[in-house]
N, C-alpha and C positions, 0 to 999 in steps of 0.2 A: 500386545493388545492395547488399544486406546484406553486412557484412563479418564476419570472425572474427579472433580474435587469441589468442595464448597458445601455449605449447609444452610445458606440463607435464602429464603423465598423472595424472589423478585418477580412481580407480576409481568413486567416487560419481557423477561426471559421466557416465561411460560407461553405468552402469546407468540413469541418468535418460534418457540419449539413446535407449536402446533402448525405453523405455516411452513416450516422447513424440516419436515420429519420424514419425507418420503425415502430418503436414502436408507433408512433402517429396514425397509422392506426387503432389500436384497444384499445388505452388507452384514455377513455373519460375524464380523470382527468388532462390532460396536455393541457393547453391553448396554442393556436398558435396565436401569435400576431406579428406585425411588429417589436416591440422591442425585442421579443424572438429571431428573426433572427440575432440579433446583439450581443448576449451574451450567456453564458453557459445555456444549458438546465438543469433544476433542476428536478430530478426525485425522488419522495418519495418512500422509500422502508421500509417495516416494520422491525424494528431493531431486533426483536426476531424471527419472522417467515417470512423471505424474500419470496415475491411472486415469484414463479418459472418463470413466463413469464417475469418478470422484471430482474431476474438474467440472463435469456437467452439473453435479450436485452443488458445488460451490457457486457456479454461475446462476443456478436457479435461486439460491439464497440471495445473491446480489440483486437479482431482478425483483425480489420481494422486498427490498429495502433493508436487508440485514447488515449489521456491522460484523465484519469477519477479520480476525487476526490471522496473518499468514507470514511465513518467513520471506525475507528478501536476501540480498547478498550482504547486507550490513546488519540491520536489526529486524525483529518482527514488526510488521506494520499493520495499521488498521485500514482495511479496504472497504469502500462503499462505491456505489454507482454515483459518479460525480454530478450527474444531471438530476438525481433524486434529492431535492433540496431538504426534505425531511431527514434523510439519511445523513446528509452532510451536516445538518444542524446537530444531530446526535453526537457526531465526533467532537464538535466544538464544546458541547455540554459535558461529555465524558472527560475530556482532557482539560476542561476549564481554559480552553484556548482563547486567546485574545482575538476579537472579531476582525482586527485589521491584518491578521496573518493569513495569507492564502495557503491552501493545501497543495502539497506536491502530488504529482500524478505519475503513475507507472504506465509506460507504453510498450509496444512490442516491436516497433519498426521506426525507421527514420521518416518514412512516408506518413506515418501517424503523427509524428512531431510536426510536420509541415501542415497537416490538416488542422492542427490545434493552434498554430502560431500565425503571425502576420509580420511583415516587415523584417524578415530574417535575411541574413547574408551568409557568406561562405564561412564565417566563424563557427556557425552551428555545424556545418559539414566537417570542418577540421576537427572539432572536439569529438563529434560523434564517431568519426572514422577511427580516432585514436583510443577513445575511452569507453565507448558503448559496445556491447553491454558492459556495465560496470558502475562503480560507485561515484558517478558524477551527475549532479543535478544541475540542469541548465535553465535559467530563467529567461523567458522570451516574452515578447508582446503577445497577448492572447487574441486569438481570432474570435469570430462571432459565435462559434458553436458552443462555447462554454458559458454557463450561467455566471453572472457577476458574483454570486455568493461564493463560488469556488475560487475566484480570483481575489476575494475580499475587497472587491471594488477597486483594485489597484490597476486593472487592465493588463496584468502580467500573469503568467502561469509558469510553474516550475515543473519540469518534466525530466524523465530519464528512462532508459532501458536497463532493467536490472540484470545482473549476471546470475540469475536464479530461475530455474526451469518452472517452478510452480506459478509464480505470478505472471510470467510470460505466457504460459499456457492458459491461464485464466483470462488474461487480456485478449488473447487471440480468439478464444471461444466466445467471450462476452461481446467482442466487437467494439468495445469502448475502453478508454483508459480506466484505471481504478485509482483511488486515493492511496497514499503511502505514508501518512504521518505515523510516527513511532507509536507502537501499541503499549504505552505506559501512561501512568498518571503523572500529572504535573508535579515536578520536583523529584520524581522517582527515577531510578536507573532504567535505561533502555534495555530491552530484553533480547537475548541471543538464543533463547530456547523456549519452547512452548510452556514449560512448567512455570517460568517466570511470568508469562502473560496470564496464565491461570491464577497465580497467586495475587497478581495486582488487580486484574479486571475480569476474572473468570465469572464473577457473579453479576456482570453488567453487560456482557455481550453474549450472543447465542452460540457462536461457533469459533473454535480455535483450530487452525490447521497445523498439525504437528509434522513439520518437514525436517525434524532434527535441528541441530545447532546451525546457526548462520555462519557464513564463512569469514566474517570479520567482526571486530569489536570497535571499529571506528566509524563515525558517521560518514555520509557522503560529503565530498567537496562540492561547494555551491559556487557556480560562476554566473554572474548577471550579464546577459547579452542584450538587455532591454534598453540600454542607455542611448543607443542610436549613434550614427556618425562614426562607426567603427570602434566605439569605446566599449570597454568591458571592465569587470571588477570581480575579484575573488571575495565573496562575502563570508565564506567559511572554508578553512583548510581542514580537510578530513583525510579520508583514505588515500587521496591523490595529492601529492605535495604541490604547492603553488608553483615551484620552479618548473614542474612538468607541464603545467598549463601554459606558462609563459613561453616555453620552448615551442609548443605547438602553435600558439597564436601569433608568434613573431616570425614564423617561417615565411 
């Protein structure tokens, strides 16, 4: 049974709860208690076969501007609608994130990547064919569909297709990418299970998706393809070793 924790009253959470409470009308597995009204709702979703009604509920919360923590194939991430600038700003505030750092986005297909990017070449195809879905974040030049706030006015966007059924199902149902920055406080450890998210930020967000433990304990590898003229750079080595990136791009 989904659990709840926390005992501090946060008015923001109470407003969010009122706006995104309809799922309780037909889900007998979520207990409603006085304590629950004071902290994040925790919703269990099957990690491999996400229940469609729960995906619909998550999407309805995203459309209302809520911050939602959910598992990816690396760590739990914070998902919002990237074109909702108020929701995006809430992420920056919650994480005390520097304003010049753009947010990474989760997508569900290579076609969606091309719709968000511009001036891409076959390096994107090579990396996507080899490593997506998976723990590879690719930075490309951002197209005109994305607000400048999401790109932190850099003109670039970081995208990936996760090897995790829950966020992919959400993106497909939502029809837009979702943000994917780690669901942790600045300076704290990244979370690989829902209880960790609850302990760190459960009193500051309205909804945590419990999809069990994530599959990895390493961050994504980040490759920058925005440099142009066939140039690229590994900005962070994570779950995918640098030498594997080199082997694919030098073919």
